Backbone and ligand atoms as CSV (ligand in chain L), in Angstrom:
chain,resi,resn,atom,element,x,y,z
A,1,MET,N,N,114.880,96.594,81.166
A,1,MET,CA,C,113.415,96.639,81.165
A,1,MET,C,C,112.915,97.260,79.858
A,2,ASN,N,N,111.878,96.665,79.353
A,2,ASN,CA,C,111.293,97.129,78.103
A,2,ASN,C,C,110.311,98.271,78.359
A,3,ILE,N,N,110.653,99.475,77.912
A,3,ILE,CA,C,109.756,100.624,78.115
A,3,ILE,C,C,108.731,100.686,76.978
A,4,LEU,N,N,107.482,100.797,77.355
A,4,LEU,CA,C,106.403,100.828,76.352
A,4,LEU,C,C,106.022,102.257,76.004
A,5,LYS,N,N,105.562,102.447,74.777
A,5,LYS,CA,C,105.075,103.754,74.330
A,5,LYS,C,C,103.562,103.655,74.084
A,6,VAL,N,N,102.899,104.815,74.109
A,6,VAL,CA,C,101.482,104.855,73.771
A,6,VAL,C,C,101.314,104.268,72.365
A,7,ASP,N,N,100.294,103.434,72.188
A,7,ASP,CA,C,99.968,102.753,70.924
A,7,ASP,C,C,100.763,101.481,70.663
A,8,ASP,N,N,101.745,101.159,71.558
A,8,ASP,CA,C,102.412,99.855,71.425
A,8,ASP,C,C,101.379,98.746,71.634
A,9,LYS,N,N,101.667,97.573,71.080
A,9,LYS,CA,C,100.711,96.459,71.181
A,9,LYS,C,C,101.234,95.408,72.162
A,10,GLY,N,N,100.311,94.633,72.719
A,10,GLY,CA,C,100.712,93.557,73.615
A,10,GLY,C,C,99.635,92.489,73.673
A,11,GLN,N,N,99.760,91.623,74.659
A,11,GLN,CA,C,98.775,90.560,74.872
A,11,GLN,C,C,98.495,90.448,76.359
A,12,ALA,N,N,97.265,90.149,76.701
A,12,ALA,CA,C,96.937,89.940,78.118
A,12,ALA,C,C,95.647,89.139,78.203
A,13,ILE,N,N,95.363,88.649,79.410
A,13,ILE,CA,C,94.085,87.959,79.615
A,13,ILE,C,C,93.015,89.009,79.899
A,14,CYS,N,N,91.917,88.982,79.156
A,14,CYS,CA,C,90.808,89.901,79.410
A,14,CYS,C,C,89.726,89.173,80.201
A,15,GLU,N,N,89.398,89.712,81.381
A,15,GLU,CA,C,88.388,89.085,82.249
A,15,GLU,C,C,87.014,89.128,81.590
A,16,ASP,N,N,86.762,90.193,80.823
A,16,ASP,CA,C,85.449,90.328,80.194
A,16,ASP,C,C,85.303,89.393,78.999
A,17,CYS,N,N,86.330,89.337,78.171
A,17,CYS,CA,C,86.269,88.451,76.995
A,17,CYS,C,C,86.608,87.003,77.362
A,18,LYS,N,N,87.156,86.812,78.568
A,18,LYS,CA,C,87.521,85.493,79.076
A,18,LYS,C,C,88.480,84.731,78.174
A,19,LYS,N,N,89.467,85.451,77.621
A,19,LYS,CA,C,90.504,84.787,76.833
A,19,LYS,C,C,91.712,85.711,76.688
A,20,ILE,N,N,92.772,85.178,76.100
A,20,ILE,CA,C,93.930,86.020,75.823
A,20,ILE,C,C,93.613,86.885,74.617
A,21,VAL,N,N,93.828,88.199,74.777
A,21,VAL,CA,C,93.466,89.133,73.701
A,21,VAL,C,C,94.659,90.003,73.315
A,22,GLU,N,N,94.563,90.598,72.119
A,22,GLU,CA,C,95.529,91.610,71.702
A,22,GLU,C,C,95.201,92.900,72.440
A,23,THR,N,N,96.236,93.597,72.917
A,23,THR,CA,C,95.987,94.851,73.631
A,23,THR,C,C,96.755,96.003,72.997
A,24,THR,N,N,96.282,97.204,73.287
A,24,THR,CA,C,96.993,98.417,72.887
A,24,THR,C,C,97.259,99.239,74.138
A,25,TYR,N,N,98.485,99.759,74.268
A,25,TYR,CA,C,98.805,100.581,75.440
A,25,TYR,C,C,98.335,102.010,75.223
A,26,LEU,N,N,97.494,102.470,76.124
A,26,LEU,CA,C,96.886,103.804,76.013
A,26,LEU,C,C,96.865,104.487,77.378
A,27,LEU,N,N,96.707,105.805,77.384
A,27,LEU,CA,C,96.560,106.541,78.643
A,27,LEU,C,C,95.093,106.537,79.049
A,28,ARG,N,N,94.861,106.107,80.277
A,28,ARG,CA,C,93.479,106.041,80.761
A,28,ARG,C,C,93.397,106.501,82.214
A,29,ASN,N,N,92.203,106.900,82.647
A,29,ASN,CA,C,91.956,107.102,84.080
A,29,ASN,C,C,91.465,105.775,84.642
A,30,VAL,N,N,92.162,105.272,85.643
A,30,VAL,CA,C,91.817,103.947,86.151
A,30,VAL,C,C,91.338,104.037,87.599
A,31,PRO,N,N,90.103,103.576,87.886
A,31,PRO,CA,C,89.624,103.607,89.270
A,31,PRO,C,C,90.296,102.535,90.119
A,32,PHE,N,N,90.510,102.811,91.407
A,32,PHE,CA,C,91.000,101.786,92.330
A,32,PHE,C,C,89.943,100.699,92.434
A,33,SER,N,N,90.380,99.501,92.798
A,33,SER,CA,C,89.440,98.376,92.816
A,33,SER,C,C,88.309,98.595,93.821
A,34,ASP,N,N,88.555,99.374,94.891
A,34,ASP,CA,C,87.484,99.590,95.868
A,34,ASP,C,C,86.716,100.892,95.598
A,35,ASN,N,N,86.989,101.496,94.426
A,35,ASN,CA,C,86.284,102.716,94.014
A,35,ASN,C,C,86.541,103.924,94.895
A,36,SER,N,N,87.621,103.886,95.688
A,36,SER,CA,C,87.870,105.006,96.592
A,36,SER,C,C,88.604,106.149,95.897
A,37,GLY,N,N,88.976,105.952,94.634
A,37,GLY,CA,C,89.682,107.018,93.932
A,37,GLY,C,C,90.052,106.596,92.530
A,38,VAL,N,N,90.753,107.488,91.829
A,38,VAL,CA,C,91.107,107.226,90.434
A,38,VAL,C,C,92.569,107.603,90.203
A,39,VAL,N,N,93.289,106.776,89.462
A,39,VAL,CA,C,94.619,107.169,89.015
A,39,VAL,C,C,94.464,107.745,87.617
A,40,LYS,N,N,94.889,109.005,87.460
A,40,LYS,CA,C,94.616,109.701,86.211
A,40,LYS,C,C,95.726,109.529,85.191
A,41,ASN,N,N,95.329,109.361,83.927
A,41,ASN,CA,C,96.272,109.421,82.817
A,41,ASN,C,C,97.464,108.500,82.972
A,42,VAL,N,N,97.182,107.244,83.198
A,42,VAL,CA,C,98.260,106.284,83.399
A,42,VAL,C,C,98.273,105.304,82.233
A,43,LEU,N,N,99.485,104.871,81.826
A,43,LEU,CA,C,99.598,103.948,80.695
A,43,LEU,C,C,99.140,102.554,81.101
A,44,VAL,N,N,98.127,102.046,80.389
A,44,VAL,CA,C,97.594,100.704,80.688
A,44,VAL,C,C,97.373,99.943,79.385
A,45,GLY,N,N,97.264,98.617,79.490
A,45,GLY,CA,C,96.927,97.796,78.346
A,45,GLY,C,C,95.417,97.716,78.200
A,46,VAL,N,N,94.902,98.045,77.008
A,46,VAL,CA,C,93.458,98.053,76.786
A,46,VAL,C,C,93.102,96.949,75.793
A,47,CYS,N,N,92.072,96.176,76.120
A,47,CYS,CA,C,91.629,95.078,75.254
A,47,CYS,C,C,91.131,95.640,73.918
A,48,ASN,N,N,91.674,95.108,72.813
A,48,ASN,CA,C,91.276,95.606,71.493
A,48,ASN,C,C,89.842,95.237,71.152
A,49,GLN,N,N,89.301,94.216,71.823
A,49,GLN,CA,C,87.951,93.768,71.482
A,49,GLN,C,C,86.876,94.483,72.275
A,50,CYS,N,N,87.073,94.630,73.610
A,50,CYS,CA,C,85.982,95.181,74.409
A,50,CYS,C,C,86.345,96.505,75.075
A,51,ASN,N,N,87.586,96.965,74.846
A,51,ASN,CA,C,87.960,98.301,75.327
A,51,ASN,C,C,88.154,98.393,76.842
A,52,SER,N,N,88.163,97.255,77.563
A,52,SER,CA,C,88.391,97.395,79.008
A,52,SER,C,C,89.883,97.351,79.318
A,53,VAL,N,N,90.234,97.924,80.474
A,53,VAL,CA,C,91.632,97.947,80.909
A,53,VAL,C,C,91.999,96.560,81.423
A,54,VAL,N,N,93.016,95.950,80.838
A,54,VAL,CA,C,93.330,94.569,81.212
A,54,VAL,C,C,94.723,94.392,81.801
A,55,SER,N,N,95.614,95.377,81.638
A,55,SER,CA,C,96.931,95.186,82.243
A,55,SER,C,C,97.562,96.506,82.646
A,56,LEU,N,N,98.402,96.410,83.651
A,56,LEU,CA,C,99.118,97.578,84.144
A,56,LEU,C,C,100.612,97.300,83.984
A,57,PRO,N,N,101.251,97.975,83.020
A,57,PRO,CA,C,102.675,97.686,82.817
A,57,PRO,C,C,103.530,98.147,83.994
A,58,HIS,N,N,104.659,97.483,84.167
A,58,HIS,CA,C,105.558,97.755,85.277
A,58,HIS,C,C,105.924,99.243,85.373
A,59,GLN,N,N,106.116,99.900,84.248
A,59,GLN,CA,C,106.554,101.303,84.266
A,59,GLN,C,C,105.496,102.247,84.839
A,60,SER,N,N,104.239,101.787,84.932
A,60,SER,CA,C,103.178,102.635,85.473
A,60,SER,C,C,103.074,102.533,86.992
A,61,MET,N,N,103.761,101.537,87.573
A,61,MET,CA,C,103.640,101.292,89.015
A,61,MET,C,C,103.982,102.504,89.891
A,62,PRO,N,N,105.104,103.204,89.625
A,62,PRO,CA,C,105.444,104.329,90.512
A,62,PRO,C,C,104.338,105.388,90.566
A,63,LEU,N,N,103.729,105.684,89.424
A,63,LEU,CA,C,102.661,106.684,89.379
A,63,LEU,C,C,101.441,106.206,90.172
A,64,VAL,N,N,101.083,104.942,89.978
A,64,VAL,CA,C,99.933,104.383,90.690
A,64,VAL,C,C,100.179,104.407,92.194
A,65,LYS,N,N,101.397,104.013,92.585
A,65,LYS,CA,C,101.735,103.983,94.015
A,65,LYS,C,C,101.640,105.366,94.626
A,66,GLU,N,N,102.175,106.356,93.903
A,66,GLU,CA,C,102.180,107.712,94.435
A,66,GLU,C,C,100.754,108.225,94.616
A,67,GLN,N,N,99.910,107.972,93.611
A,67,GLN,CA,C,98.536,108.485,93.698
A,67,GLN,C,C,97.728,107.763,94.769
A,68,LEU,N,N,98.004,106.475,94.936
A,68,LEU,CA,C,97.351,105.715,96.007
A,68,LEU,C,C,97.705,106.325,97.357
A,69,GLU,N,N,99.000,106.597,97.511
A,69,GLU,CA,C,99.520,107.152,98.764
A,69,GLU,C,C,98.850,108.505,99.051
A,70,LYS,N,N,98.740,109.333,97.990
A,70,LYS,CA,C,98.141,110.667,98.131
A,70,LYS,C,C,96.693,110.583,98.564
A,71,GLN,N,N,95.976,109.608,98.014
A,71,GLN,CA,C,94.543,109.537,98.275
A,71,GLN,C,C,94.217,108.745,99.529
A,72,ARG,N,N,95.244,108.182,100.159
A,72,ARG,CA,C,95.014,107.484,101.418
A,72,ARG,C,C,94.582,108.499,102.451
A,73,GLY,N,N,93.596,108.149,103.220
A,73,GLY,CA,C,93.128,109.099,104.220
A,73,GLY,C,C,94.023,109.146,105.441
A,74,THR,N,N,93.994,110.256,106.129
A,74,THR,CA,C,94.667,110.362,107.416
A,74,THR,C,C,93.665,110.866,108.434
A,75,LEU,N,N,93.704,110.244,109.582
A,75,LEU,CA,C,92.804,110.611,110.656
A,75,LEU,C,C,93.623,111.324,111.717
A,76,GLU,N,N,93.240,112.560,112.024
A,76,GLU,CA,C,93.989,113.325,113.021
A,76,GLU,C,C,93.062,113.659,114.170
A,77,SER,N,N,93.556,113.491,115.365
A,77,SER,CA,C,92.737,113.838,116.506
A,77,SER,C,C,93.621,114.091,117.722
A,78,ARG,N,N,93.064,114.777,118.719
A,78,ARG,CA,C,93.760,114.915,119.995
A,78,ARG,C,C,92.942,114.203,121.056
A,79,VAL,N,N,93.620,113.445,121.892
A,79,VAL,CA,C,92.920,112.661,122.915
A,79,VAL,C,C,93.644,112.798,124.256
A,80,PRO,N,N,92.925,112.521,125.365
A,80,PRO,CA,C,93.606,112.495,126.658
A,80,PRO,C,C,94.701,111.426,126.663
A,81,ALA,N,N,95.730,111.639,127.460
A,81,ALA,CA,C,96.900,110.750,127.449
A,81,ALA,C,C,96.548,109.281,127.690
A,82,HIS,N,N,95.559,109.034,128.577
A,82,HIS,CA,C,95.279,107.627,128.894
A,82,HIS,C,C,94.654,106.872,127.718
A,83,PHE,N,N,94.141,107.604,126.710
A,83,PHE,CA,C,93.623,106.922,125.515
A,83,PHE,C,C,94.747,106.281,124.710
A,84,ILE,N,N,95.879,106.990,124.655
A,84,ILE,CA,C,97.049,106.422,123.977
A,84,ILE,C,C,97.543,105.193,124.754
A,85,ASP,N,N,97.469,105.278,126.089
A,85,ASP,CA,C,97.901,104.131,126.907
A,85,ASP,C,C,97.014,102.908,126.656
A,86,ILE,N,N,95.722,103.136,126.516
A,86,ILE,CA,C,94.795,102.020,126.216
A,86,ILE,C,C,95.208,101.354,124.899
A,87,LEU,N,N,95.470,102.195,123.885
A,87,LEU,CA,C,95.876,101.648,122.578
A,87,LEU,C,C,97.183,100.877,122.687
A,88,ASN,N,N,98.143,101.461,123.402
A,88,ASN,CA,C,99.432,100.788,123.561
A,88,ASN,C,C,99.274,99.456,124.291
A,89,LEU,N,N,98.450,99.451,125.336
A,89,LEU,CA,C,98.226,98.213,126.093
A,89,LEU,C,C,97.574,97.149,125.218
A,90,ALA,N,N,96.571,97.576,124.426
A,90,ALA,CA,C,95.874,96.626,123.553
A,90,ALA,C,C,96.852,96.054,122.531
A,91,SER,N,N,97.661,96.927,121.938
A,91,SER,CA,C,98.641,96.468,120.950
A,91,SER,C,C,99.644,95.524,121.597
A,92,PHE,N,N,100.083,95.872,122.812
A,92,PHE,CA,C,101.064,95.058,123.522
A,92,PHE,C,C,100.485,93.693,123.855
A,93,GLU,N,N,99.251,93.681,124.244
A,93,GLU,CA,C,98.573,92.424,124.591
A,93,GLU,C,C,98.487,91.499,123.362
A,94,LEU,N,N,98.261,92.097,122.191
A,94,LEU,CA,C,98.063,91.292,120.988
A,94,LEU,C,C,99.378,90.899,120.314
A,95,SER,N,N,100.392,91.739,120.432
A,95,SER,CA,C,101.584,91.507,119.622
A,95,SER,C,C,102.893,91.575,120.398
A,96,GLY,N,N,102.830,91.994,121.670
A,96,GLY,CA,C,104.071,92.164,122.415
A,96,GLY,C,C,104.804,93.438,122.060
A,97,SER,N,N,104.185,94.306,121.249
A,97,SER,CA,C,104.794,95.599,120.952
A,97,SER,C,C,103.702,96.653,120.802
A,98,ILE,N,N,104.105,97.926,120.750
A,98,ILE,CA,C,103.091,98.974,120.620
A,98,ILE,C,C,102.954,99.453,119.174
A,99,ASN,N,N,103.441,98.648,118.234
A,99,ASN,CA,C,103.464,99.095,116.831
A,99,ASN,C,C,102.161,98.882,116.078
A,100,PHE,N,N,101.160,98.285,116.718
A,100,PHE,CA,C,99.975,97.905,115.944
A,100,PHE,C,C,98.718,98.662,116.338
A,101,THR,N,N,98.918,99.810,116.975
A,101,THR,CA,C,97.745,100.589,117.390
A,101,THR,C,C,96.896,101.007,116.187
A,102,ALA,N,N,97.556,101.351,115.074
A,102,ALA,CA,C,96.806,101.786,113.887
A,102,ALA,C,C,95.954,100.644,113.330
A,103,THR,N,N,96.531,99.432,113.299
A,103,THR,CA,C,95.794,98.261,112.813
A,103,THR,C,C,94.540,98.048,113.658
A,104,ILE,N,N,94.696,98.180,114.971
A,104,ILE,CA,C,93.569,97.938,115.883
A,104,ILE,C,C,92.485,98.997,115.689
A,105,ILE,N,N,92.893,100.258,115.585
A,105,ILE,CA,C,91.906,101.327,115.355
A,105,ILE,C,C,91.171,101.110,114.046
A,106,ARG,N,N,91.920,100.794,112.977
A,106,ARG,CA,C,91.274,100.589,111.675
A,106,ARG,C,C,90.246,99.470,111.748
A,107,TYR,N,N,90.590,98.385,112.453
A,107,TYR,CA,C,89.684,97.242,112.587
A,107,TYR,C,C,88.393,97.653,113.303
A,108,TYR,N,N,88.523,98.351,114.440
A,108,TYR,CA,C,87.331,98.735,115.191
A,108,TYR,C,C,86.524,99.811,114.487
A,109,LEU,N,N,87.214,100.737,113.842
A,109,LEU,CA,C,86.500,101.774,113.087
A,109,LEU,C,C,85.660,101.117,111.996
A,110,HIS,N,N,86.293,100.185,111.275
A,110,HIS,CA,C,85.575,99.538,110.185
A,110,HIS,C,C,84.385,98.723,110.709
A,111,ASN,N,N,84.607,97.985,111.807
A,111,ASN,CA,C,83.526,97.186,112.376
A,111,ASN,C,C,82.376,98.048,112.874
A,112,LEU,N,N,82.727,99.109,113.591
A,112,LEU,CA,C,81.677,99.972,114.142
A,112,LEU,C,C,80.905,100.681,113.048
A,113,SER,N,N,81.584,100.992,111.927
A,113,SER,CA,C,80.887,101.695,110.856
A,113,SER,C,C,79.965,100.755,110.084
A,114,ASN,N,N,80.049,99.459,110.372
A,114,ASN,CA,C,79.143,98.492,109.741
A,114,ASN,C,C,78.215,97.841,110.757
A,115,GLU,N,N,78.054,98.494,111.886
A,115,GLU,CA,C,77.306,97.901,112.974
A,115,GLU,C,C,76.192,98.849,113.388
A,116,ASN,N,N,75.211,98.355,114.083
A,116,ASN,CA,C,74.218,99.266,114.623
A,116,ASN,C,C,74.581,99.649,116.039
A,117,LEU,N,N,75.267,100.752,116.146
A,117,LEU,CA,C,75.674,101.249,117.442
A,117,LEU,C,C,74.491,102.028,118.016
A,118,SER,N,N,73.974,101.590,119.154
A,118,SER,CA,C,72.778,102.256,119.685
A,118,SER,C,C,73.153,103.582,120.340
A,119,LYS,N,N,72.169,104.484,120.386
A,119,LYS,CA,C,72.371,105.796,121.017
A,119,LYS,C,C,72.808,105.619,122.470
A,120,LYS,N,N,72.221,104.589,123.109
A,120,LYS,CA,C,72.510,104.346,124.510
A,120,LYS,C,C,73.976,103.960,124.692
A,121,GLU,N,N,74.428,103.061,123.829
A,121,GLU,CA,C,75.827,102.626,123.873
A,121,GLU,C,C,76.770,103.818,123.702
A,122,VAL,N,N,76.464,104.630,122.672
A,122,VAL,CA,C,77.278,105.802,122.388
A,122,VAL,C,C,77.346,106.717,123.608
A,123,ASN,N,N,76.167,106.946,124.205
A,123,ASN,CA,C,76.102,107.798,125.391
A,123,ASN,C,C,76.879,107.239,126.562
A,124,ASN,N,N,76.761,105.920,126.756
A,124,ASN,CA,C,77.506,105.280,127.837
A,124,ASN,C,C,78.998,105.521,127.707
A,125,TYR,N,N,79.480,105.380,126.463
A,125,TYR,CA,C,80.917,105.583,126.242
A,125,TYR,C,C,81.304,107.027,126.544
A,126,LEU,N,N,80.500,107.954,126.027
A,126,LEU,CA,C,80.905,109.367,126.124
A,126,LEU,C,C,80.739,109.957,127.520
A,127,THR,N,N,79.948,109.302,128.365
A,127,THR,CA,C,79.744,109.858,129.698
A,127,THR,C,C,80.473,109.082,130.790
A,128,CYS,N,N,81.154,108.004,130.416
A,128,CYS,CA,C,81.833,107.218,131.443
A,128,CYS,C,C,83.045,107.986,131.973
A,129,ASP,N,N,83.562,107.531,133.092
A,129,ASP,CA,C,84.659,108.249,133.738
A,129,ASP,C,C,85.902,108.309,132.847
A,130,LEU,N,N,86.159,107.223,132.120
A,130,LEU,CA,C,87.358,107.180,131.272
A,130,LEU,C,C,87.300,108.172,130.114
A,131,ALA,N,N,86.100,108.653,129.787
A,131,ALA,CA,C,85.982,109.600,128.670
A,131,ALA,C,C,86.498,110.981,129.050
A,132,LYS,N,N,86.696,111.182,130.345
A,132,LYS,CA,C,87.138,112.508,130.804
A,132,LYS,C,C,88.642,112.696,130.611
A,133,GLY,N,N,89.041,113.952,130.677
A,133,GLY,CA,C,90.473,114.257,130.612
A,133,GLY,C,C,90.774,115.252,129.517
A,134,LYS,N,N,91.835,116.018,129.712
A,134,LYS,CA,C,92.247,116.998,128.711
A,134,LYS,C,C,92.852,116.297,127.507
A,135,ALA,N,N,92.479,116.762,126.314
A,135,ALA,CA,C,93.036,116.160,125.090
A,135,ALA,C,C,94.462,116.674,124.879
A,136,GLN,N,N,95.414,115.962,125.432
A,136,GLN,CA,C,96.794,116.460,125.415
A,136,GLN,C,C,97.695,115.743,124.434
A,137,LYS,N,N,97.226,114.608,123.891
A,137,LYS,CA,C,98.113,113.872,122.982
A,137,LYS,C,C,97.527,113.784,121.588
A,138,ARG,N,N,98.431,113.795,120.611
A,138,ARG,CA,C,98.018,113.783,119.221
A,138,ARG,C,C,97.971,112.339,118.715
A,139,LEU,N,N,96.930,112.048,117.945
A,139,LEU,CA,C,96.801,110.715,117.371
A,139,LEU,C,C,96.646,110.870,115.862
A,140,SER,N,N,97.458,110.150,115.098
A,140,SER,CA,C,97.385,110.252,113.646
A,140,SER,C,C,97.432,108.849,113.040
A,141,ILE,N,N,96.392,108.502,112.296
A,141,ILE,CA,C,96.280,107.156,111.728
A,141,ILE,C,C,96.066,107.247,110.225
A,142,LYS,N,N,96.843,106.493,109.477
A,142,LYS,CA,C,96.641,106.449,108.028
A,142,LYS,C,C,95.922,105.150,107.641
A,143,GLY,N,N,95.134,105.208,106.578
A,143,GLY,CA,C,94.481,103.984,106.125
A,143,GLY,C,C,93.666,104.237,104.878
A,144,ASN,N,N,93.479,103.180,104.095
A,144,ASN,CA,C,92.834,103.359,102.796
A,144,ASN,C,C,91.400,103.864,102.857
A,145,ASN,N,N,90.613,103.286,103.740
A,145,ASN,CA,C,89.194,103.682,103.754
A,145,ASN,C,C,88.836,104.438,105.009
A,146,ILE,N,N,89.856,104.958,105.656
A,146,ILE,CA,C,89.655,105.482,106.997
A,146,ILE,C,C,88.711,106.690,107.008
A,147,THR,N,N,88.858,107.586,106.029
A,147,THR,CA,C,87.974,108.762,106.021
A,147,THR,C,C,86.550,108.356,105.658
A,148,ARG,N,N,86.435,107.377,104.768
A,148,ARG,CA,C,85.105,106.897,104.388
A,148,ARG,C,C,84.401,106.245,105.587
A,149,ASP,N,N,85.151,105.435,106.338
A,149,ASP,CA,C,84.559,104.770,107.506
A,149,ASP,C,C,84.139,105.788,108.559
A,150,ILE,N,N,84.945,106.829,108.734
A,150,ILE,CA,C,84.600,107.869,109.720
A,150,ILE,C,C,83.311,108.579,109.299
A,151,GLU,N,N,83.191,108.886,108.013
A,151,GLU,CA,C,81.974,109.555,107.536
A,151,GLU,C,C,80.746,108.679,107.771
A,152,LYS,N,N,80.923,107.375,107.509
A,152,LYS,CA,C,79.844,106.420,107.711
A,152,LYS,C,C,79.423,106.385,109.182
A,153,LEU,N,N,80.425,106.343,110.042
A,153,LEU,CA,C,80.165,106.274,111.480
A,153,LEU,C,C,79.498,107.553,111.978
A,154,LYS,N,N,79.863,108.687,111.373
A,154,LYS,CA,C,79.221,109.952,111.741
A,154,LYS,C,C,77.727,109.899,111.453
A,155,LYS,N,N,77.387,109.314,110.292
A,155,LYS,CA,C,75.971,109.203,109.924
A,155,LYS,C,C,75.214,108.296,110.882
A,156,ILE,N,N,75.815,107.137,111.185
A,156,ILE,CA,C,75.146,106.159,112.049
A,156,ILE,C,C,74.903,106.728,113.435
A,157,THR,N,N,75.893,107.427,113.964
A,157,THR,CA,C,75.821,107.846,115.358
A,157,THR,C,C,75.248,109.246,115.532
A,158,ASP,N,N,75.143,110.000,114.421
A,158,ASP,CA,C,74.695,111.399,114.527
A,158,ASP,C,C,75.690,112.256,115.274
A,159,ILE,N,N,76.933,111.802,115.337
A,159,ILE,CA,C,77.972,112.582,116.015
A,159,ILE,C,C,78.882,113.168,114.948
A,160,ASN,N,N,79.063,114.477,114.982
A,160,ASN,CA,C,79.839,115.105,113.932
A,160,ASN,C,C,81.296,115.337,114.283
A,161,SER,N,N,81.624,115.097,115.548
A,161,SER,CA,C,82.990,115.370,115.974
A,161,SER,C,C,83.855,114.121,115.833
A,162,THR,N,N,84.923,114.245,115.027
A,162,THR,CA,C,85.824,113.112,114.836
A,162,THR,C,C,86.477,112.708,116.155
A,163,SER,N,N,86.828,113.685,116.977
A,163,SER,CA,C,87.519,113.313,118.218
A,163,SER,C,C,86.598,112.550,119.174
A,164,LYS,N,N,85.303,112.874,119.146
A,164,LYS,CA,C,84.361,112.084,119.955
A,164,LYS,C,C,84.280,110.649,119.443
A,165,LEU,N,N,84.258,110.506,118.121
A,165,LEU,CA,C,84.175,109.152,117.547
A,165,LEU,C,C,85.423,108.342,117.897
A,166,ILE,N,N,86.571,109.000,117.827
A,166,ILE,CA,C,87.824,108.322,118.183
A,166,ILE,C,C,87.774,107.850,119.634
A,167,LYS,N,N,87.214,108.712,120.492
A,167,LYS,CA,C,87.076,108.317,121.900
A,167,LYS,C,C,86.221,107.058,122.035
A,168,ILE,N,N,85.082,107.059,121.321
A,168,ILE,CA,C,84.195,105.892,121.382
A,168,ILE,C,C,84.932,104.638,120.923
A,169,ILE,N,N,85.673,104.775,119.815
A,169,ILE,CA,C,86.396,103.621,119.273
A,169,ILE,C,C,87.407,103.096,120.291
A,170,ILE,N,N,88.154,103.999,120.906
A,170,ILE,CA,C,89.195,103.553,121.836
A,170,ILE,C,C,88.581,102.971,123.118
A,171,LEU,N,N,87.450,103.538,123.564
A,171,LEU,CA,C,86.784,102.968,124.741
A,171,LEU,C,C,86.212,101.586,124.425
A,172,LYS,N,N,85.762,101.420,123.188
A,172,LYS,CA,C,85.295,100.105,122.745
A,172,LYS,C,C,86.456,99.099,122.742
A,173,ILE,N,N,87.622,99.555,122.295
A,173,ILE,CA,C,88.823,98.698,122.289
A,173,ILE,C,C,89.178,98.306,123.726
A,174,ASN,N,N,89.090,99.268,124.623
A,174,ASN,CA,C,89.369,98.997,126.026
A,174,ASN,C,C,88.446,97.904,126.558
A,175,GLU,N,N,87.157,98.081,126.267
A,175,GLU,CA,C,86.161,97.138,126.763
A,175,GLU,C,C,86.361,95.756,126.140
A,176,ASP,N,N,86.541,95.744,124.821
A,176,ASP,CA,C,86.559,94.496,124.069
A,176,ASP,C,C,87.847,93.688,124.299
A,177,ILE,N,N,88.983,94.354,124.206
A,177,ILE,CA,C,90.254,93.628,124.271
A,177,ILE,C,C,90.803,93.558,125.688
A,178,LEU,N,N,90.814,94.689,126.390
A,178,LEU,CA,C,91.463,94.686,127.704
A,178,LEU,C,C,90.554,94.161,128.808
A,179,MET,N,N,89.256,94.482,128.747
A,179,MET,CA,C,88.388,94.050,129.834
A,179,MET,C,C,87.691,92.719,129.541
A,180,LYS,N,N,86.933,92.655,128.438
A,180,LYS,CA,C,86.175,91.424,128.168
A,180,LYS,C,C,87.014,90.354,127.494
A,181,LYS,N,N,88.146,90.743,126.952
A,181,LYS,CA,C,89.013,89.818,126.217
A,181,LYS,C,C,88.225,88.997,125.186
A,182,ASN,N,N,87.537,89.723,124.320
A,182,ASN,CA,C,86.735,89.121,123.250
A,182,ASN,C,C,87.603,88.262,122.322
A,183,LEU,N,N,87.412,86.947,122.407
A,183,LEU,CA,C,88.313,86.027,121.717
A,183,LEU,C,C,88.256,86.157,120.203
A,184,GLU,N,N,87.052,86.446,119.680
A,184,GLU,CA,C,86.900,86.540,118.231
A,184,GLU,C,C,87.728,87.708,117.674
A,185,SER,N,N,87.591,88.876,118.316
A,185,SER,CA,C,88.361,90.045,117.868
A,185,SER,C,C,89.853,89.812,118.061
A,186,ILE,N,N,90.204,89.236,119.209
A,186,ILE,CA,C,91.622,89.015,119.502
A,186,ILE,C,C,92.233,88.081,118.467
A,187,HIS,N,N,91.512,87.022,118.143
A,187,HIS,CA,C,92.024,86.079,117.157
A,187,HIS,C,C,92.197,86.749,115.796
A,188,PHE,N,N,91.168,87.506,115.387
A,188,PHE,CA,C,91.236,88.180,114.086
A,188,PHE,C,C,92.409,89.149,114.037
A,189,LEU,N,N,92.555,89.949,115.077
A,189,LEU,CA,C,93.619,90.958,115.090
A,189,LEU,C,C,94.996,90.316,115.133
A,190,LYS,N,N,95.132,89.242,115.921
A,190,LYS,CA,C,96.429,88.556,115.982
A,190,LYS,C,C,96.824,88.058,114.603
A,191,THR,N,N,95.829,87.539,113.864
A,191,THR,CA,C,96.113,87.049,112.523
A,191,THR,C,C,96.520,88.197,111.605
A,192,SER,N,N,95.780,89.326,111.650
A,192,SER,CA,C,96.167,90.413,110.745
A,192,SER,C,C,97.512,91.017,111.119
A,193,ILE,N,N,97.808,91.012,112.426
A,193,ILE,CA,C,99.116,91.515,112.834
A,193,ILE,C,C,100.218,90.599,112.312
A,194,ALA,N,N,99.969,89.295,112.369
A,194,ALA,CA,C,100.963,88.345,111.864
A,194,ALA,C,C,101.206,88.558,110.366
A,195,ILE,N,N,100.147,88.903,109.644
A,195,ILE,CA,C,100.290,89.103,108.199
A,195,ILE,C,C,101.029,90.405,107.897
A,196,THR,N,N,100.723,91.468,108.657
A,196,THR,CA,C,101.309,92.760,108.315
A,196,THR,C,C,102.689,92.988,108.912
A,197,SER,N,N,103.136,92.108,109.826
A,197,SER,CA,C,104.444,92.374,110.442
A,197,SER,C,C,105.551,91.640,109.705
L,1,ZN,ZN,ZN,88.067,92.218,76.313
């Protein structure tokens, strides 16, 4: 493998200049494509004409991967045992295994954070019989935008407790997948499970 040094020259396609350009390898802070964070001081190819970052050399990959991993959010909560059972059942129904609970939570969290969840709906979830029970089991979910989606959902619902929001999400999953068998969600999730497995 060819190791590059700062100030080495190269060539790449520049999206801004819309052609193949001469590049110089320099250390730059590079934002993630979804703006959720920045990889600091990483060697990249910079367009000599317009100064934008146009390439990421292979040797920079480990650093980028590590920083991405670090900045990935983790959602931690404690829930009553039957909430884990709901997730396992939903995952089993969609994939025949219990390995996709995180995918399902991420999907519903993201959808709910982009939806108008009414106060009444929220209240219905939090006061229903299934919402009761001692929080005896730990739930931990990793995901790229997971903390951002939770913050968004907190604003929409006016609920500041993450564990309450998790309860709402899981009760929504129960209603949507296990009870109503919402075909649109089921189809979407089955497809994403097929891609990620
Ligand atoms: Zn350019």
